[in-house]
N, C-alpha and C positions, 0 to 999 in steps of 0.2 A: 687782862681785864679782870677787875674784881667783880664779885657777885653783886655788890651795890651798884656798880656802873651798869652791869647788864640789866638789872631791875629798872634803873632809871631810863635806859635806852628803850627797853621794851614798853615801859609806861608811855614814853613819848610816841612810840609807834602806835600803841592802842589809841591814844588821844587824837593823833592826827588821822587815823583811820576812821574813828567815829565822826570827827568833824567833816571828813570827806563824804561819808555816808549821808550825813545830815544835809550837807550842801547839795549833793546829788538829788536827794529827795525833794528839796525845795526847788531846785532847778526844773525837775520834772513837773511839779505842780504849776510853776509859773509858765512853763512852756505850754501846758495844756490851756491855761487861761488865755495866753496869747493866741493860740490856735482857735479858740472859741471866738475871740474878738475879731480875728481876721475873717473867719467864716461868716460872722454876723455882718461885717462890713461888706463882704462880697455879696451876700444875700440881699443886702440893702441896695445894691447897685452902685456902690462907690467905686470909681475907677481904680484899677490895680495900681496904677502909678501913684495915686494919692495914698493908698494903703501902704504901699512899699515905702514911700517917703516917711509916713508916720511911724512905721516899724523900723526904719533905718536899715532896710535891706534892699537888694536888687529886686526889681519887678518880677523877675523869673522865679523868685523864691516864695512868692505869695501862696501859690497852690500847694507847695510842699509844706509850708507852715500850717495852712488850713487843714491839710490831711494828716498832720501830726507826724510826718516823716522827718 
């Protein structure tokens, strides 16, 4: 392997790692927004089945989402 190939491969690793960090941070932000929305829907008395359908998850996941787990 040449030095140029190694630099190119390491640059690709750095770029992919940064993209992964950014995507993970965005996912955490969006998950927090969803948890707040689910909590608000629960507090408003909307049935869990309707919240689950809107969220695209099983009804049993609603409290886990709302608690941020």
